[in-house]
Residue, then its C-alpha position, 0 to 999 in steps of 0.5 A: m183441604h183443596y177442592l180441585t177442578p175436574q181438569a186438575w183432578d184429571r192431572f192428579i189421577e194421571s199421576h196415580p194410574d192404579a186409581h179405580i175407574l170409579q175415582t176418575r173425573p169421567w165417572g164423576e161427570l156421569k154420576s152428576a147427571y143422575g142426582w149425584k154432586p161430585y167433589y174432587v178433594q185433595a188433602q194430606g197427600l191423598g185424593a178422593l172423588v166424593l159424591f153426595r146425593k140429596l135426601p129430603l129436608g136438605l140432607s144428603i148422603g156421601y159416598l166415596p167409591r173405591g178410594l182413597v187415591g194416593n199415599g198419605n195419612w188416612a186418619a188426617f184426611w177424614s178429619e179434613i173431609d168432615a167439614l165437607c160432609r157437614n157443609e153438605r148436611a150429610v147423614f153419613l159418609r159411606v166409603e168403599p176402599n179399593i183394598w182386597e181382603p184379608l183386612p190389613p192389621d190395625f186397618a180400622q184403627e189406623r186408617m178408618p178411625g171413627f168409622v163403623q163397618a156397614h152391612q150393605t155395600i153399594q158396589p158388589p164387594r166380591t168379584i173374579l179377577i182374570d190375569l191378563q199378563q198370561d198368553d191366550d193359551a194360558i188364559l184359555k187353559g184356566m177356564k172351565p172346559k165347557t167355557r172353552y168349548n162354548i167360545r169355540l162353538a160360537q166361532r164355529k156357528d158363525v157368531i161375529v163380534r164387532q164394535s158398535d155405537d148402537i146403544g139403542s140396540f144394547h138397551r133393548m137387549m138389557l131390557t130383555t135380560g133384566e126381565r128374564d133374569a129379574f134385575g134392574v136396568h138403567s135407562q137408555d140415556y144412562y148407557q148412552r151418556a156413559y158411552d159418550i163420556f168414556a168411549p172418546l177417551g178410549a176407556c170404553v167399548l161396546l161389543i155386539a155379538e151377531f149372527r147373520g146381522q142379528p144382534l144376540a148379545g152385547l156388553m160394555v167394558f171399561a178400562h183405566g190404568g192396568t184394569a178393565w171392568y165388565f160392568y154391563g152385559a145383555s143378551t136376547n132370547e134368540e139363538r142362545n144355542r150359538m153361545p154368543s155371550y161366551l165369544l163376546q166375553w173372550e173378545a172383551i178380554q182381547w180388547a182389554k189386553r190390547k189396551g195394555c190391561a193386566v187385570y180383567d175384573l168380571w165385576g160382581v158375584p154373590d157375596y159368599p165364600e168360594q166353597e158356598l158358591e160352588e156348593a149352591f150355584l147349580d141350585r140357585s138362580e136369584g140375584l147374581w147366582g145366574v151370573y156366577r154360573f156364567k162368570r166362574g167358567f172363565g177361571g180367574q181368582l175369586c176376590r173380595t174387597i174389605g166392604a163398606w165403612d160408614r162415618v156417621y154424622q147424624p146417628l138417629l137419621y142414620k138408623l132410619y136410613q138403614l131401616w129404609s135401605e134394608r127394604g130394598q130402597s138403596q140406590s146403586a151408584t154403578 
């Protein structure tokens, strides 16, 4: 097993352009500023960014987001990485493979021996993917009629979308959105650091929708390889009849297409089968349900990853951690 420098990991990722952005060195750099210790590991023809977060008594939890990277022997890789996890006194290692359902045959036995499937995930497992290899007319045609109408309505009502570096304004909108829709918001420093790390690489853009110079909505979209991800979005309570968020999303799709991305990942909807989502989205608004009402309008394909898998090193402490995290104390890593 080799621990790579951040620069060497950059070179490894360059040779694997299909790697998820959560496996890149800039993501490890971002998380290192907020309590996570990154390791860049290469073994058995595979690589992984593995993050560790300290717990009391010198313990930690390990987290491997949306990996592994490369082609090789997964089972042998885990036996190599056990030493790292034990050195960090990890209670367990949580892995969220970058693999879509359905679960490949013999996946657990061949690739995840010694793992248990976790009930909770850190990243949202279910999302909507938009195919950007179509032309604009085809993408628009795949949307719900109301969404197409709202995009054009925003254009008619003089909403302007521009690129910005005003993270302060974006964060104020995030606070408004978080209060309105009852979800947690990162600090301004977090969004600023993410922007400062990714934007100079051309891997992130902040878009702001305005009316007569007044910010109405904003989003940060990220890109790596052939995929763009809509991670953070916000809006004010002003001029909502102008539908700024719809035009904003359309412009983010345009940005992703210009970057050469083939897929636009809307990143996170409630984790229920499509039939259940469609039956309940008009009646439910908690959690990601309001987000689903908005995102479903953009068409695309509902997809789900194979979820989270835990490799347990200290079973008793693992059970205690599960009880604690089920009370809502777990920390998101996005």
